[in-house]
VOBA-1610 file (N, C-alpha, C; in pm, whole numbers, padded with zeros to 5 digits, always signed):
BEGIN
Unk-04132+02930+01978Unk-04136+02821+02072Unk-04037+02712+02033Unk-04027+02685+01903Unk-03935+02580+01858Unk-03791+02617+01891Unk-03753+02744+01869Unk-03617+02787+01898Unk-03590+02780+02048Unk-03685+02826+02130Unk-03667+02823+02275Unk-03654+02679+02324Unk-03738+02589+02272Unk-03732+02449+02313Unk-03596+02389+02279Unk-03543+02421+02161Unk-03413+02368+02119Unk-03301+02422+02207Unk-03309+02551+02241Unk-03206+02610+02326Unk-03211+02557+02469Unk-03331+02543+02523Unk-03346+02503+02662Unk-03338+02353+02683Unk-03382+02278+02585Unk-03382+02131+02597Unk-03336+02069+02467Unk-03205+02075+02438Unk-03156+02023+02309Unk-03190+01875+02287Unk-03206+01800+02394Unk-03240+01658+02378Unk-03382+01639+02322Unk-03466+01742+02334Unk-03603+01736+02280Unk-03616+01808+02146Unk-03504+01848+02088Unk-03506+01923+01961Unk-03570+01839+01852Unk-03649+01905+01771Unk-03708+01842+01654Unk-03715+01947+01543Unk-03722+01904+01419Unk-03722+02000+01309Unk-03840+02097+01318Unk-03817+02220+01281Unk-03922+02320+01276Unk-03996+02303+01144Unk-04120+02263+01150Unk-04198+02238+01029Unk-04340+02291+01049Unk-04357+02423+01039Unk-04491+02478+01059Unk-04588+02433+00950Unk-04713+02427+00985Unk-04818+02393+00889Unk-04855+02520+00814Unk-04849+02517+00681Unk-04891+02636+00606Unk-05035+02672+00641Unk-05061+02803+00650Unk-05193+02851+00689Unk-05218+02986+00623Unk-05340+03010+00582Unk-05378+03144+00542Unk-05525+03164+00574Unk-05565+03290+00580Unk-05705+03325+00593Unk-05728+03456+00521Unk-05851+03476+00477Unk-05889+03597+00409Unk-06039+03616+00425Unk-06081+03738+00438Unk-06224+03771+00439Unk-06259+03826+00302Unk-06350+03758+00233Unk-06389+03798+00098Unk-06541+03801+00088Unk-06597+03918+00056Unk-06740+03932+00033Unk-06824+03872+00146Unk-06783+03899+00268Unk-06858+03854+00384Unk-06832+03710+00426Unk-06740+03643+00361Unk-06708+03504+00396Unk-06563+03496+00441Unk-06537+03419+00544Unk-06399+03395+00588Unk-06351+03267+00521Unk-06237+03277+00455Unk-06172+03163+00391Unk-06047+03133+00471Unk-06032+03006+00512Unk-05916+02962+00589Unk-05866+02831+00529Unk-05737+02808+00539Unk-05683+02681+00489Unk-05558+02644+00567Unk-05546+02515+00594Unk-05430+02458+00661Unk-05370+02354+00568Unk-05238+02345+00568Unk-05170+02238+00497Unk-05135+02270+00354Unk-05099+02166+00281Unk-05058+02177+00142Unk-05179+02155+00054Unk-05210+02255-00028Unk-05330+02248-00111Unk-05299+02218-00257Unk-05176+02177-00285Unk-05137+02144-00422Unk-05098+01997-00431Unk-05118+01943-00549Unk-05072+01808-00576Unk-05148+01699-00502Unk-05270+01727-00462Unk-05347+01627-00388Unk-05411+01527-00486Unk-05445+01410-00433Unk-05511+01306-00511Unk-05663+01321-00507Unk-05713+01375-00398Unk-05859+01383-00380Unk-05893+01503-00293Unk-06005+01565-00325Unk-06062+01670-00241Unk-06207+01629-00216Unk-06242+01617-00087Unk-06377+01570-00053Unk-06442+01668+00045Unk-06563+01712+00013Unk-06639+01797+00105Unk-06681+01709+00222Unk-06641+01747+00343Unk-06674+01667+00461Unk-06772+01739+00554Unk-06800+01865+00522Unk-06896+01938+00604Unk-06954+02053+00524Unk-07085+02068+00529Unk-07153+02183+00470Unk-07156+02183+00319Unk-07199+02295+00264Unk-07196+02320+00121Unk-07202+02471+00099Unk-07167+02514-00018Unk-07161+02657-00045Unk-07298+02723-00039Unk-07406+02648-00061Unk-07540+02706-00050Unk-07567+02754+00093Unk-07505+02686+00192Unk-07517+02727+00332Unk-07419+02838+00368Unk-07319+02860+00284Unk-07213+02955+00316Unk-07111+02898+00413Unk-07113+02766+00431Unk-07017+02695+00518Unk-06972+02571+00445Unk-06840+02552+00441Unk-06787+02440+00366Unk-06650+02403+00421Unk-06626+02274+00439Unk-06495+02223+00479Unk-06459+02109+00385Unk-06339+02116+00331Unk-06292+02015+00235Unk-06168+01948+00292Unk-06161+01817+00280Unk-06042+01742+00321Unk-05964+01705+00196Unk-05836+01744+00189Unk-05748+01711+00078Unk-05663+01592+00119Unk-05653+01495+00028Unk-05579+01373+00054Unk-05471+01356-00052Unk-05354+01312-00006Unk-05247+01269-00095Unk-05209+01129-00048Unk-05231+01030-00133Unk-05217+00892-00088Unk-05318+00870+00023Unk-05280+00803+00130Unk-05374+00779+00240Unk-05375+00891+00345Unk-05302+01001+00319Unk-05277+01101+00422Unk-05356+01229+00400Unk-05415+01282+00507Unk-05478+01413+00505Unk-05368+01518+00493Unk-05369+01598+00385Unk-05262+01695+00363Unk-05309+01839+00368Unk-05439+01862+00362Unk-05489+01999+00366Unk-05635+02004+00404Unk-05675+02120+00454Unk-05814+02140+00494Unk-05853+02285+00472Unk-05901+02319+00351Unk-05954+02452+00329Unk-06099+02460+00374Unk-06140+02578+00418Unk-06276+02596+00469Unk-06326+02736+00434Unk-06456+02746+00419Unk-06523+02873+00397Unk-06635+02885+00499Unk-06637+02997+00570Unk-06747+03026+00661Unk-06750+02943+00788Unk-06642+02874+00820Unk-06637+02791+00940Unk-06575+02871+01054Unk-06630+02860+01176Unk-06568+02928+01290Unk-06429+02871+01318Unk-06333+02957+01354Unk-06196+02909+01380Unk-06189+02797+01482Unk-06272+02799+01584Unk-06265+02694+01688Unk-06299+02557+01630Unk-06381+02552+01524Unk-06414+02424+01463Unk-06301+02371+01375Unk-06205+02456+01342Unk-06096+02415+01254Unk-05968+02377+01327Unk-05960+02408+01456Unk-05835+02382+01529Unk-05792+02237+01520Unk-05885+02145+01541Unk-05847+02003+01540Unk-05817+01954+01398Unk-05875+02019+01296Unk-05837+01984+01159Unk-05693+02022+01134Unk-05650+02137+01187Unk-05510+02178+01174Unk-05420+02074+01239Unk-05458+02030+01358Unk-05380+01928+01429Unk-05374+01799+01348Unk-05485+01761+01287Unk-05488+01639+01206Unk-05398+01651+01084Unk-05396+01768+01020Unk-05307+01789+00906Unk-05161+01781+00952Unk-05131+01846+01064Unk-04994+01845+01117Unk-04948+01704+01152Unk-05041+01622+01203Unk-05007+01486+01242Unk-05006+01390+01123Unk-05041+01441+01005Unk-05048+01359+00884Unk-05142+01241+00905Unk-05257+01272+00961Unk-05361+01173+00989Unk-05404+01104+00861Unk-05439+00978+00875Unk-05495+00907+00761Unk-05627+00971+00722Unk-05650+00987+00594Unk-05771+01054+00546Unk-05897+00984+00594Unk-05897+00853+00596Unk-06016+00783+00640Unk-06045+00812+00787Unk-05940+00818+00870Unk-05960+00853+01011Unk-06016+00993+01023Unk-05970+01084+00940Unk-06011+01224+00948Unk-06153+01243+00899Unk-06190+01181+00788Unk-06319+01210+00729Unk-06430+01115+00775Unk-06397+00994+00814Unk-06501+00900+00853Unk-06571+00942+00980Unk-06501+01011+01069Unk-06560+01050+01196Unk-06600+01195+01202Unk-06584+01268+01091Unk-06623+01410+01089Unk-06775+01419+01100Unk-06821+01509+01183Unk-06965+01532+01198Unk-06991+01678+01167Unk-07114+01717+01179Unk-07151+01856+01148Unk-07070+01956+01226Unk-07038+01924+01348Unk-06959+02019+01426Unk-06825+01962+01466Unk-06799+01839+01427Unk-06681+01773+01480Unk-06566+01766+01383Unk-06447+01772+01438Unk-06325+01759+01360Unk-06287+01612+01349Unk-06175+01584+01285Unk-06132+01446+01274Unk-06094+01389+01410Unk-06104+01259+01420Unk-06065+01191+01544Unk-05916+01175+01550
//
């Protein structure tokens, strides 16, 4: 999409900077992660716990949300976290409004 947008509308060209992502199924649990998971200042559990088999962690570097690894979370619940990581949302904005089923604002 980025290449097509650049070719068709060069005035709207912007750097191609995909958000790192991986997923794996391990021992009946789905592990997914968005963003940069290295060099963070803080990792905070914002939803669930491993005893439930569901867990979402917000990684912060400075004031910015830089990563969101998750275990046992449905993909639809993680879409907006991916968007928040891509937008470099402030960590407080991302985690203060997170609810049991809700992503960052």
